[in-house]
N, C-alpha and C positions, 0 to 999 in steps of 0.2 A: 504494500500500500504506500501511497505517496506520503501519508502522515508519519511513516516510520523514518523518513529522511529528514535531516536538518542541514542547513547551509548558513554559514555566517562569513562575512568578510569585513575587512577594516582598511580604510584608506587613511593616510596621513599626508601632510604636505606643508610646505613653507613657501610663501609668496613674497615678491619684492625683495629678494635677497640678491646681493651682488658680492662677489668674493674673488680672490686670486686663487689659482690652483697652486698650493704650496709645493707639491711634488714637481711641477713644471718650473717653479721659481728656484728650487734647490738643485735639481738635476737637469734642468734645461737651460733657461736663459741666463741665470746668474752664474751657473757652474760652480757655485759655492761648495756644494758637497763633493763635486768632482775634484776640484783643485785642492781643497783643504783636507779631505779624507780619502781620496782615491776611489770614490764610488763610481759605478758605471753611470754613464749619461743616458738620457732618453734619445730615441731615434730622431726626435725633432731637431736635435743639434745638427744633423746633416742638412737641414733646410735653413739654418740661420744665415744672417748676412755675413758675408766674408768678401774680401776683395775679388775673389774669383766667382762669387755668387751674389752680385749686387741687386738682382731683380727678385727680391723675396719680401714677404710681409713680416718675417720673423726677425727680431733684432739680433745683433751680435751678442755673443756671450760676454759677460763681465764678471769680475770677481769683486765681492764686497757689497757694501750697502751705501745707499745715497742718503745724505741728510735731507734731500728734497723729496724722498719717496720714489715710487716707481712710475707715477703718472697713471692715467686711467687706461692705458693700452692693455695692461695685464689683468684688469678686472673683467669679469664676465658674469652674465646672468646665471644665477644658481638656484632659481626657484625649482621646486619639484613637487610631483604628486607620486606617491608610492602606494602600490597595493601591498600593504604590510602583511596581511594574513587572509587566507581562505581556509575554512574548515568545512569538510563535508562528512557527515556521519550517517550511519544507518543503525537503528535500534531494532533488534530482532523482536518479532511479536512474541507474546507470552505463549510458551509451550508448557502444558501442564507437567510433563515429566521433568523438564529443566527448572521449573519454578521451585522445585524442592531444593535445588542447589543454589540458585541465585535469583534475585528479584528482577534484575534487568541486565541486558548485555548489549553493549553498543560498540560498533566498529567504526573507526574514523580515520581520515587522512587529513593532515594539516600541512599547508604550504606557507612558509614565511619568506618575506622579501621577494614577492612574485615578479614585480617589474617596477621600473621607475621611469617616469616621463620627465625629462629635464633638458634644457639646452646646455647645461654644464658639461665640459669636456674632461674634467678630472675623474678620479675614481668614484667618488660618492659625494654628492652635495651635502649630505647630512653629516658625514663623519670626517670629511677632509679638513681637519683643524690644524694639521701639521704635516710636514713632508713624509711621504711614504706611509700615510695612515692606512689602516685596513678598512675596506668597505664593509657594510653590513653583510653578514653571511646569509646565503640562501639555504634554507633547510627544508627537508621533507620529513614528516613524522607520520608513522602508521601506529595506531594504538587501539587498545581495548579498554573500555570503561565497564567494569563488572561490579555490580552491587549485590552483596550477599544478604 
């Protein structure tokens, strides 16, 4: 029966957000992590301005920080809408023989961090607070909810 199924979902989001991609700043344009710590650089470094590559939209790499800031070129729109969770469950109908063992039995599948809609080009607009931050994990859970 259709009444034995349950479905729930949860969206979250953030609007009017503007931020720099800290990973791009440390391992791309500023080359701070590369020159100071020997980290690997991003592929975008191949597209940066250099004397032999003057026709590009990406600035040259520089080391260090400016007292004047970075300017607005490095900022990007970071609003997002995330389908955070979907849960689909099925509760088995009451079966007289099984009712002696448990009062209800539910099987479910749960999906977290299903998708994100955003113009942001970094890893995750919600968790990108520092260079090489980890994005939200996508998880799939199968479970049983048994009541005795």
